[in-house]
C-alpha positions, 0 to 999 in steps of 0.5 A: 694090531687092529685089523681092516673092518669088514666094508659093504659096497652098493652100486645102484643104477639103470642098465648100461650105466657101468655097474658090473664092470665098476663092480669087478674092478673094485672087487679085484682092487680090494678083494671083496666077494662081487655080487651081481643082484642083476643075474639073480633077476635074470636067473629067477626070470629065465627058469619061470619062462622055461617052466611056461610061467608068466609074469602076470600069472602071481599065482605061479610065480609064488608058487614056483618060488617056494620049490626053489632053494637058493645058495651061493657057488665062489667062482674067483671072486664072483658070487653066483646064485645057485637055483636048487643046485643050478647056476644058470648060463648065457641063457640068462641074456636071451631076448626074451629074459630082456623084455621079461626080467624087469615084470618078474622083478616088479613082483612083491614076492620074488623080490621078497625072496632075493632080498633075504637071499641077497643080505646073507651075501655079507655072511658068505663073503665073510666065511670066504675071507673077503675084505668086504662084499661089493653088491651092484643092482637097482636097490641095493643102497636103497632097501638090501643095505641101506647102511652100507659103508659106501653108496654109489649110483652110477647113470649115464645119458640113455642114448649113450647107455643104448650105445654102450648095450647094443655093443654087448649084443643086447636088444633091450630097450634102455628107456623102457627098462628105466620106466618099469624099474623106476615105476615098479611100486616095491623098491624101485629104481632111484638114487639113494638119499645120501648115495654119491651119484656117478654121471658115466656118459663120458667117463671112461671105466678107467676114470669111473673105478678110480673115482669110487676106488679113491673115495673107498680108499679115503674113508677106510683108512 
């Protein structure tokens, strides 16, 4: 008897486009390990700031990266990144991290260290008996898993996304994050060629999840 194949789902998009909420719901529906790469970049940015390292000091960032060991802690269906055995907490959502994370994320060496780690999450998911991996971020379908079984790109009107961020208690500027993420030289934010784009501006979370789930269900059977 054949078994259901292991699947990889990539979800990209800007801040407050609905990536995390959608990914969590799809993770639960299909028993997929959920990997939130935005939290990984935030954790590294937070670590650099704790060490007094600015994103303008690339040599210091590169040196600090060499001392960090990245591993994974499974919490339910969520893959938390451990930095030398420690999982970052709510400090990764601070105003300082919000302002700095896109700048740190533009550093090639930092992106390369995380790229290898992110790709390894597929093996983590297999090893823990999940039916697949759902990874969200800004370059998943283009750079991390360009051959993912399913690639989605969520977007929404910047004004609507700003309202969503404000409701979440975050003060970062969506348009500025978009500009920084879309203009970086290495793996910029963009809708990957061939990805399924979903505009969530006027859709509820349930409607977005329904669309994504229907596509996965149809093509997985």
